[in-house]
C-alpha positions as CSV (number, residue, x, y, z in Angstrom):
1,M,103.0,116.4,121.9
2,T,99.0,117.0,122.0
3,S,96.8,116.4,119.4
4,T,96.6,119.4,117.6
5,D,100.5,119.1,117.1
6,S,100.0,115.7,116.4
7,R,97.8,116.8,113.8
8,E,100.1,119.3,112.6
9,A,102.7,116.5,112.0
10,R,100.9,114.3,109.7
11,E,98.7,117.1,107.9
12,G,101.7,120.3,107.9
13,P,100.7,123.6,108.7
14,G,97.6,125.4,107.7
15,K,96.2,122.4,105.7
16,T,93.2,120.9,105.7
17,R,92.1,117.4,104.7
18,R,90.1,116.4,102.1
19,R,88.0,114.1,102.1
20,S,86.2,111.4,100.1
21,R,82.5,111.9,99.5
22,F,81.9,108.7,97.8
23,G,85.5,106.8,99.3
24,C,85.1,103.2,100.9
25,R,84.3,102.9,104.3
26,N,87.9,100.8,105.3
27,C,89.0,104.5,104.1
28,K,86.3,105.9,106.2
29,L,87.2,104.2,109.1
30,R,91.3,104.6,109.3
31,K,90.1,108.6,108.4
32,L,92.3,108.2,104.8
33,K,91.1,110.1,101.6
34,C,89.9,107.6,99.0
35,D,91.2,107.1,96.1
36,E,88.3,105.3,94.6
37,S,90.3,103.5,92.3
38,K,88.3,100.6,91.3
39,P,87.6,97.7,92.1
40,Q,89.7,98.1,94.9
41,C,91.5,100.8,95.9
42,K,94.9,102.1,96.5
43,R,94.8,103.0,99.8
44,C,93.1,99.4,100.9
45,S,95.2,97.0,98.3
46,S,98.5,98.3,99.6
47,F,97.0,97.8,103.7
48,G,95.8,94.0,102.4
49,V,92.2,94.4,102.8
50,V,89.3,94.0,100.6
51,C,88.0,97.0,99.4
52,N,84.0,97.5,99.8
53,F,83.7,100.8,97.6
54,L,81.2,99.4,95.1
55,T,79.2,96.6,97.8
56,S,77.8,96.7,100.7
57,T,78.3,92.9,102.0
58,T,82.2,92.8,102.3
59,P,83.1,93.4,106.4
60,D,85.0,96.4,107.2
61,L,89.1,95.7,107.1
62,H,88.1,92.0,106.0
63,P,91.6,90.6,105.1
64,I,92.1,90.0,101.2
65,P,92.5,86.0,101.3
66,A,96.1,84.6,101.3
67,D,96.2,83.0,98.3
68,S,95.0,85.8,96.1
69,R,96.9,88.9,97.6
70,R,100.3,89.6,96.2
71,S,103.9,88.9,98.2
72,W,104.9,92.2,100.8
73,T,108.3,91.5,99.5
74,V,110.5,89.5,97.2
75,R,113.3,87.9,96.6
76,G,115.9,89.6,94.8
77,T,116.8,92.9,93.2
78,A,114.6,95.7,94.7
79,S,113.8,96.5,91.3
80,A,112.3,93.1,90.5
81,A,109.2,93.4,89.3
82,G,106.1,93.3,91.7
83,L,107.8,94.5,94.1
84,Q,106.0,96.2,97.1
85,P,106.6,99.1,98.6
86,P,106.3,99.2,102.4
87,L,103.3,99.7,104.2
88,S,103.4,104.0,105.3
89,N,99.9,104.9,105.6
90,A,99.0,106.6,108.3
91,I,96.5,104.8,110.5
92,W,95.3,106.8,113.6
93,T,93.1,105.6,116.8
94,S,91.6,108.7,119.0
95,D,89.3,110.0,121.0
96,A,88.9,113.7,122.4
97,S,91.6,113.6,124.6
98,T,94.0,111.1,122.9
99,L,96.0,110.3,119.8
100,F,98.2,106.8,119.0
101,Q,99.3,106.4,115.5
102,L,99.6,102.5,114.2
103,N,102.6,101.7,112.9
104,T,103.4,98.9,110.6
105,R,103.1,96.1,112.7
106,C,100.7,97.1,114.6
107,Q,98.2,97.4,111.2
108,D,99.4,93.9,110.0
109,F,98.8,92.6,114.1
110,I,94.7,94.1,113.2
111,T,94.0,92.7,109.5
112,R,96.0,89.3,110.8
113,Y,94.4,88.5,114.2
114,L,91.1,90.7,115.1
115,G,88.9,89.7,112.7
116,R,89.2,86.3,113.6
117,S,88.0,84.5,116.6
118,L,90.8,85.5,118.2
119,I,89.7,84.3,122.4
120,T,88.4,80.7,121.5
121,P,89.1,79.1,118.3
122,N,86.3,78.9,115.5
123,D,83.6,80.1,117.4
124,P,82.0,82.3,114.7
125,N,80.3,83.8,117.6
126,M,83.7,85.4,118.9
127,R,84.3,86.2,115.6
128,Q,81.3,88.2,114.4
129,V,82.3,90.2,118.3
130,N,86.0,91.2,117.2
131,R,85.3,92.6,114.0
132,K,82.7,94.7,115.6
133,L,85.3,95.3,118.4
134,L,87.9,96.8,115.9
135,E,85.6,99.4,114.5
136,L,85.0,101.0,118.1
137,A,88.6,100.5,118.6
138,F,89.4,103.4,116.2
139,T,87.4,105.5,118.3
140,H,88.4,103.8,121.8
141,P,92.3,103.8,122.3
142,Y,92.5,102.0,125.7
143,L,90.7,98.6,123.7
144,M,93.0,99.5,120.9
145,H,95.8,98.6,122.4
146,A,94.3,96.0,124.5
147,S,93.5,94.7,121.7
148,L,97.1,94.8,120.1
149,A,98.2,93.2,123.1
150,V,96.1,90.0,123.2
151,S,97.1,90.0,119.5
152,L,101.0,90.0,120.2
153,T,99.8,87.7,122.7
154,Y,98.8,85.1,120.8
155,D,101.9,85.6,117.9
156,R,103.7,84.8,120.8
157,H,102.2,81.6,121.8
158,L,101.5,80.1,117.8
159,N,105.1,81.4,116.9
160,S,108.3,81.4,120.2
161,P,109.0,78.8,122.2
162,S,106.6,77.8,125.2
163,D,108.7,78.7,127.8
164,S,109.0,82.4,126.5
165,H,108.3,85.8,128.4
166,R,106.0,88.7,127.6
167,T,107.9,90.9,125.0
168,L,108.4,94.8,126.4
169,E,106.0,95.5,122.9
170,E,103.2,93.4,124.7
171,C,103.8,95.3,128.1
172,Y,103.8,98.9,126.8
173,H,100.0,97.8,125.4
174,W,99.5,96.3,128.1
175,S,100.5,99.6,130.1
176,Q,98.7,101.5,127.9
177,S,95.6,100.0,128.0
178,T,95.4,99.9,131.7
179,I,96.6,103.7,131.9
180,L,93.3,104.8,129.8
181,F,90.6,102.4,130.8
182,N,91.6,103.6,134.5
183,K,90.8,106.9,133.3
184,K,87.9,106.2,131.2
185,L,86.3,104.4,134.2
186,R,86.3,107.2,136.2
187,E,84.7,109.8,133.8
188,S,80.8,109.4,133.5
189,I,80.0,106.4,131.0
190,E,78.2,107.2,128.0
191,P,75.9,104.5,126.4
192,N,78.5,104.2,123.1
193,D,81.1,103.2,126.0
194,R,79.8,100.2,126.9
195,D,80.9,97.9,124.2
196,P,84.6,99.7,124.4
197,I,84.5,99.1,128.2
198,W,83.6,95.5,128.3
199,G,85.4,94.2,125.7
200,T,88.8,96.0,127.1
201,A,87.8,94.7,130.1
202,A,87.8,91.0,128.9
203,A,90.9,91.6,127.1
204,L,92.7,92.6,130.6
205,V,91.6,89.3,132.2
206,I,93.1,87.2,129.0
207,L,96.3,89.4,129.4
208,T,96.6,88.8,133.2
209,F,95.5,85.2,132.9
210,S,97.9,84.6,129.9
211,S,101.3,86.2,131.5
212,P,102.3,84.3,135.0
213,N,105.5,86.4,136.5
214,A,106.8,83.0,137.0
215,R,109.5,81.5,134.1
216,S,109.4,77.9,135.3
217,P,107.7,75.6,137.4
218,E,110.2,76.6,140.9
219,E,109.8,80.1,140.4
220,S,105.3,79.8,140.4
221,W,102.9,79.7,143.0
222,P,101.8,77.3,144.7
223,L,105.5,76.5,145.2
224,N,106.7,80.1,145.7
225,P,104.1,82.0,147.5
226,S,104.9,85.4,147.6
227,P,102.5,87.8,147.0
228,S,103.2,88.7,143.2
229,S,102.7,85.1,142.5
230,Y,99.0,84.5,144.2
231,L,96.3,84.3,141.5
232,D,96.3,87.5,140.6
233,W,93.7,86.7,137.4
234,V,91.3,86.0,140.2
235,H,91.1,89.5,140.9
236,M,91.0,90.6,137.2
237,N,87.9,88.9,136.9
238,K,86.1,89.8,139.6
239,G,87.2,93.4,138.8
240,K,85.4,92.6,134.9
241,M,82.2,90.9,136.6
242,S,82.3,94.0,138.6
243,L,80.8,96.1,135.6
244,W,78.3,93.8,134.4
245,N,75.7,95.8,135.7
246,I,77.0,98.6,134.3
247,V,77.7,97.8,130.7
248,N,74.7,94.9,130.5
249,P,76.4,93.2,127.3
250,L,72.9,91.0,127.0
251,R,71.1,94.0,126.0
252,S,69.9,94.2,122.8
253,D,72.0,96.6,121.0
254,S,74.9,95.0,122.7
255,I,77.7,94.3,120.5
256,F,78.1,91.0,122.2
257,H,74.3,89.8,122.7
258,V,75.4,87.3,120.2
259,M,77.3,85.4,123.5
260,A,74.0,85.0,125.0
261,G,74.1,81.4,125.1
262,T,77.6,81.6,126.8
263,F,76.5,83.9,129.1
264,A,73.6,82.4,130.5
265,Y,75.9,79.3,130.6
266,V,78.2,80.8,132.8
267,Q,75.1,82.2,134.9
268,S,73.6,79.3,134.7
269,P,72.6,77.2,138.2
270,L,75.2,74.2,139.6
271,P,73.4,71.7,141.9
272,Q,72.3,72.3,145.5
273,G,73.3,68.8,146.5
274,G,74.1,65.4,145.4
275,V,77.0,63.5,143.8
276,E,75.9,62.9,140.6
277,G,77.9,64.0,137.5
278,I,81.7,63.9,139.3
279,P,83.7,60.9,138.7
280,P,84.1,58.8,141.8
281,A,87.7,58.8,142.2
282,L,87.3,63.3,142.8
283,A,83.8,62.7,144.7
284,A,85.6,60.6,147.5
285,L,88.7,63.0,147.5
286,C,86.4,65.8,148.2
287,G,84.3,64.7,150.5
288,I,80.7,64.9,148.3
289,T,78.1,62.2,148.7
290,D,74.3,62.3,148.3
291,D,74.1,64.2,151.4
292,S,76.4,67.2,150.1
293,T,75.3,70.5,149.3
294,A,77.4,73.7,149.1
295,E,76.4,74.6,152.3
296,T,78.1,71.1,153.9
297,N,81.3,71.6,151.6
298,P,83.6,73.9,150.3
299,Y,84.7,72.0,147.4
300,F,80.7,71.2,146.3
301,H,80.6,74.1,143.0
302,A,83.9,73.6,142.4
303,A,84.1,69.9,142.4
304,H,80.5,70.3,139.9
305,A,81.3,72.5,137.4
306,V,85.4,70.5,136.9
307,A,83.2,67.5,136.7
308,Q,81.3,69.2,133.5
309,I,84.8,69.4,131.7
310,L,86.3,66.5,132.3
311,E,84.6,64.3,130.0
312,V,84.3,66.3,127.2
313,E,86.3,66.0,124.0
314,D,88.6,68.8,123.9
315,S,87.4,70.0,120.7
316,E,83.8,69.8,122.0
317,V,85.3,72.5,125.3
318,T,83.6,76.0,125.0
319,M,84.2,79.4,127.3
320,G,80.7,78.4,129.1
321,P,81.7,75.5,131.4
322,V,85.3,77.0,131.3
323,Q,84.7,80.0,132.9
324,M,81.8,78.4,135.5
325,F,85.2,77.2,137.1
326,M,86.7,80.5,137.4
327,R,83.2,81.4,139.0
328,C,83.5,78.8,141.6
329,I,86.8,81.0,143.1
330,Q,85.0,82.4,146.1
331,G,84.3,82.5,149.6
332,G,85.2,79.4,151.0
333,F,86.8,77.6,148.4
334,E,88.9,80.5,147.2
335,G,90.1,81.0,150.6
336,L,91.3,76.9,150.8
337,L,93.1,77.8,146.9
338,R,95.1,80.7,148.8
339,E,96.3,78.3,151.6
340,R,97.1,75.7,149.2
341,D,95.1,72.7,150.5
342,P,95.4,69.5,148.4
343,V,92.2,69.3,147.4
344,A,91.3,72.6,146.0
345,L,94.7,72.5,144.2
346,V,93.7,69.2,143.1
347,L,90.7,70.8,141.6
348,L,92.7,73.8,140.2
349,Y,95.3,71.3,138.9
350,L,92.2,69.2,136.6
351,W,90.7,72.3,135.5
352,Y,94.1,73.4,134.5
353,R,94.9,70.5,132.4
354,K,91.6,70.6,130.3
355,A,90.8,74.5,130.5
356,G,94.7,74.9,129.2
357,R,95.0,72.3,126.1
358,C,91.6,73.7,124.6
359,I,92.1,77.5,125.1
360,W,95.6,79.1,124.2
361,W,95.5,81.7,126.9
362,I,94.9,79.3,129.9
363,G,97.0,77.4,128.2
364,L,100.5,79.4,128.8
365,R,99.9,80.0,132.8
366,A,98.9,76.3,132.9
367,R,102.3,75.3,131.0
368,V,103.7,76.8,134.4
369,E,101.1,76.4,137.4
370,C,100.4,72.7,136.2
371,P,103.9,71.5,136.7
372,A,104.0,73.5,140.1
373,I,100.9,72.0,141.3
374,W,101.9,68.9,140.9
375,M,105.4,69.4,142.2
376,Y,103.8,71.0,145.4
377,L,101.4,68.2,146.1
378,R,104.3,65.4,145.4
379,R,106.5,67.4,147.7
380,Y,104.3,68.0,150.3
381,H,101.4,65.5,150.2
382,G,103.0,62.7,147.7
383,G,101.6,60.2,151.3
384,D,98.0,60.9,150.5
385,E,96.8,58.0,147.9
386,A,93.6,59.9,147.3
387,V,95.4,63.0,146.4
388,M,98.2,60.9,143.8
389,E,95.7,58.9,142.3
390,L,94.2,62.0,140.3
391,L,97.6,63.0,139.4
392,P,98.9,61.9,135.9
393,E,102.7,61.4,136.2
394,G,104.7,64.1,135.1
395,G,102.3,66.7,135.8
396,K,103.1,68.6,131.8
397,L,100.2,69.8,129.9
398,L,100.1,67.8,126.4
399,V,99.1,70.6,123.9
400,D,101.0,70.1,121.6
């Protein structure tokens, strides 16, 4: 169905939409006619967000606090007082060539999750970024699909068994986002495309990382060295970083500018020589001494990056140090990982153990690959005492 056909279907032939002149910002953002009821318009009330008709300080699409919201369902008969009808407002995300209608479940998810610090917990900067990305998603469908896919994945992380696999709904939104995103990257990039592009690229990294192809450690890399189980997230992260100069998320008008501190940490230089900061057992395993440098030891930067988070409390681990290790997976060290070198695997294992307990989307992969690495090293390098010393018994990721 074309965009024109879709609009006729929802508006009726020969009809034109009447726009509210003084309606709330929420309704304007959702492309709906506001009834201008005070203090809460009916559209916002049924959608579960705080109406911003009378105030300029209430954020767009801000969820009504759970303790003040009327129940959406009522136990008992359909005539029970206070029964709320199902959400039926049509909400659309569209650009010049693509139109997508959000169903009730999608509307629920954007309200429930996309105003939060979804990528990392309790990060006020990320919460601010997510709210602004939500506004952009209504005019950039590839971003909306990516955001919904991440929200569905996060919901699975919270509410499904730890061994659950991605759902068809996740796959649908992920696939649609990828198709539309690739189409956008083949077109000319306008200034207002830059933030949606960076937000979508980040979401696709999260989706790739949090969705390993394997359902069990035995099916996972490195026990299973098939190409489909290789480090696919490494390629995706490199693809995201290749867009840096195009979108420049640190520019002054970028919604990501508030994360300048995190970006600066990720890109800060690692030590160029020496062993300071690396635990002795790990330094010995990697062969790092006071005379070692990044040029003489392929584990040098990765070991320093892992060491920066090992002694930090889980609640204090942030994305900067976590992503610094991801940045180190290149050149000689990446080659060693792909060859399943035992020392490189130990470094990845230690990073998975720490980051997976702190960052939910890393944890979804680490639950499978941590025990797979442990089993592989025990099976093929069990006689190497230096390797075994750094492997906690069992190899499980304790995140619950």
